[in-house]
N, C-alpha and C positions, 0 to 999 in steps of 0.2 A: 504494500500500500504506500509506503514511503517513497519507493521508486516512482510510482505513478505521479505522486505529488511533485516530486523533483522534475520529472519529465514535463509535466503540465506547466510548471513554473518556467522552465527553460523555453518551452514552445512559446509561451506568452512573451517572454523577454525578447526572443528573436524576432517577433512580429510575423507578418504573413508574406514578406517579400521573397522568402525562399521557396514558396510554393510554385510549382510549374503549372502549365496550363491544364494538365490532366491529373495532378496529384490531389490527394485528399488526406489530411492528417487528422487523427482523432486520438487524443490521450486524455480523455475526460473533459477536454475542451475542444470545441470545433474551430479549426483554423480556416476551413473553407476551400473552395475551388474557384478558379477563374473560368468564366463561361464566355466564349466568343459568340457574338450574335446579339439578337434583340433581347430586351428585358422580358421578364415573365408577363403573361397577360394579366388583366385585372383579376382580383380575387373573386371567386365564385361564392356567393352568399346563399345559404339555405337554412332550413329549420334546424334547431339544436335538439329540441325535445327534452325529455326528462331523463335524468341519470338512471341507469338500470339497477343501481344499488348504492349502498354506503361506500365511501372511499373512492368513487369514480370521479375523474375530472375530464372536462371537455378539452380536446386538442383541436384547434381550428384546422380547416383544410388549408392546403398550400400547394404552390407550384414547385415540383421537384425536377431538377435537371437530370435527365436520363441519358446522358452521353450524346447529345445531338439535338434534343428537343425538350420542351417543357411538358411535363405530364401532371395532370391534376391528381392530388391525393385527397380524398374526402376526409372531412373532420370526423372524429369519432370519440366515444367515451372510452376512457382507458383507466386502468388502475396503475398508479406509479409503481415502478419496479421495487423500490425500497422506501420505507418510512414516509417522510414528508417531502419527497422530491417534487419539484415543479417542472412543468414542461416549458422549455425555451423554444419559441417558434422559430422556424427558419426565417432568414432575412437575406436581402440582396442589396447591394449598393454598387454604383458605377465604379469601374476599375480603371477606365481610360481607353481611348481608341474604340469606343463602342462596345467594350466588353463589360461584364458584370462579375462581381465577386459574390458567390453564393455560399451561405452558411447553413448547413442542414440543421434541423431541429434535434434537440436532445433533452434528456432528463438531467436536471441539475439538483 
């Protein structure tokens, strides 16, 4: 567990400039990937409904980069993997030259 914390801290300290256009790093923290091409389409909004039971949290739908195109992933009710984890939604930001940096969602 200590090694994971050290690696995560080192990854944060180094920033994201070392990530190539196809790499994806994940050591408890999402460093992200560079996506060439257009930004993701607008978010699809739909009904949420009622949680199926105690302990479930809603994770919003999002656009996922699938190696050449954006694919929609529906929102869903999920039980956090451990304890009081929270879902960190995927996010995107311009990277330069028309590319985007995409960070996948994860439990924190």
